[in-house]
N, C-alpha and C positions, 0 to 999 in steps of 0.2 A: 242028399241031405246028410247022410252018414259020412260022406267024403269030406264035407265041410267041417264036421266035428273032428275028424281025424287030423286034419291040417291044423286046427286050432290047438289040439292037444299037443301036437309036435312043437308048435311054436312056444307053448308054455314050458315044455320040458327043456327046450334049448335055452330059453332065458334063465331058467333055474340053474342049469349047469354053468352058465356064464357067470352067475353071481357067486356060486359056491366055489369057483376056482380061486386058489390063493394067489395073492399078488406077491411077486418076489421082492425082497427088501433091497434097497439101494446099497450098492457096494461102497463101503467107507474107504477113503484114501488111506494109503499106508502112512504111518507117521514118519515125518522127516527128522533125521537125527540132528540134534542141536549142536552148534559149535562149542568147543570147550571154552569156559570163561577165561578172559584175559586177566592176568594178575596185574594189579596196579603197582606202579613203581614206588618204591619206598621213598618217603619224603626226605629231601636233602637236610642234612644236619647242619645247623648254624651255631655260631658261638653265642654263649649266653650274654644278654644285655645287662651291663652292670646297673644296679639300682642306685640313683643319687641319694646321698645321705640326707636324712631329714634335718631341716633347720629348726633348731630349738630356740624359741624366743626367750630372751632373759626375763626373769620374773620382774613384774612391775613393783617399783618401790612405793611404799605407802607414803602419802603426804605427811609432812611433820604435823604433829599435833598442835604445836604452839609456834606461831610465826613471830619472829623477833623484828620489831620496827627499827628502821635505820635511825642513827642519831640525828638530831636536828642540826641544820646548817647554821653556823654562827656568822652573823653579819659582821663585816669589817668595821672597826671603830671609826667614827667620824673624826677627821683631823681638823683642828682649828686653823683658820686662815693664817694666824700668826706663826704657826709651825711650818707652813709651806715656804720653801725657799724659792725665791724668784729665779727664773731661768736666765742664763747669761744672755746678753744682747747678741744678735746675729752679727756675723762678720761683715765688714764693709764690702758692699758690692760695687762693681764697676758701673759708673754712671753711664746710662745709655746716651749715645750721641744723638742729638736731635737731627731729624731728617732735614736735608737742605730744602729751603723753600722753593716751590716750583716756579719756574720762570713764567711770568705773566705774558699774555699776548699783547702785542702793540696795537693800540687803537688809533683809528684815523678819522678824519673829519668828512671825507667825501667818498661816496660809493659810485663806481662806474658801472652803469647798467646798459644792457643791450635789449631793445624791444623790437618786436616783429608783428606786423599786421598780416594775419594769415589770408585775408581776402584779397588785399591789394598787393601782397608780397613786398610791402614797404618796410624797411628796417631802419633803425636809428640807434645811435649810441649817445647817451647823455649822462650827465653827472647829477647826483642828488646829494646835497649836503645833509649831514645828520640833523634831524629835527625840523627840516623844512620840506613841506609837501611839494612834489613836482608832478605836473600833469602831462600825460601823453595820450592824446585823443580822449577816450572815455575812461582812462585809468588814472588814478592818483596814487603816486608812490610816496611813502613816508618812511625814511630810514631811521631806525632807532639806534643802531650801533653798527660799526664796521671794523673788523679786526683782521689781522694776519696771524698765521701760525707762529708759535714761538720757536726758538732755536733748538729745543730738545725734542720737538715733534718730528715724527718720521717723514711726514708729507708736508711740503710747503703749500699752503693754501690760503685763500682769502674767503671770509664769511661775513655776511651782513644779516642783521635782524631787521625786518621791515614788514610793513603792512601795505596791502594793495587794495584799493576800493574802486568799485565800478560806479561811476557817477557821470551819466551823459550830460552834455551841456544843455542848459535851459533854452528852450525855443522862445522866440519873441511872443509875448503875450501869454505864456504858459508858466506855471510855477516850476521851480527846479525840482526834479525828482530826488528823493532821498538816496544817499549813498548806500551801497551794499558791499560788504567786505568780501573780497575774493580770495585773498591770501594773507596768511599771518604766520611768521616763523623765520627760520634761518635758511638762507640761500648760500650754496657753496660753489665757488668758482670752478673747482676741479671736478665737481660732480653735479652738473645742472639737473640731471634726472633724479637726484636723491630726494629733493623736496621741491618739485617744480610748481610753477604757476599753472593752474588748470582753468583755462578760459576758452570758450568756443571761438573767439575772434582773435584774441591777442596772446602773445607769448613773450616772456621776458626772463632774463637770467643775469646773474652777477658776473662781472668781468674782473674787477679787482677793487682794492681799497687804497686810497692815497691821501696824503696830507693836503690840506687846503693851501692854495697859493697865497703868498703874502699879499696884503692889500697895498697897491702902489701909493706912495706918498706924492702929492702934487708938489712940484718945484715952485719955490717962491721967487 
């Protein structure tokens, strides 16, 4: 039992000596010498900038105290008609020469027409006197005028103004159907396609214009 107490006392004494031992202070590092400060380069000297001269505005003029009105405009005097001198007459001008009268086209009494049946390919050339209707199958031609080009025209041509009516022949025991106008206008011999007859069965165009043959006189 005494031995146990002795061991406990020794343990207490060793712990007390450990606490009372001073702890050494940490060694501080030696200070590092600082580099000498670098001196800044002196600023470059520049030429002084000239200062622009100040603009002095002219003093404002005070408005006039009294405004002078302009003098009134005097109207020109009215001149009497008796005082006005008549202007001299104009100089005589050269008379304009009248244009020469255009040469008229020669007119003829008979138109020569060529007709074609498109179905049967039958063609015929016939003459139609001015003002007299001429029948070709179901077409009736009536020539109103037939002319030839004048001497001063560039193209020698023949033209006829006519009307063409479609009128079928009357069948026995049936009334005659009314005519229907198929063409009306000028036909030109040199240009048949300029103003052609438009019909599904027949075609016709002008050949020329000529004078009517004199009527023979019977011998006595």
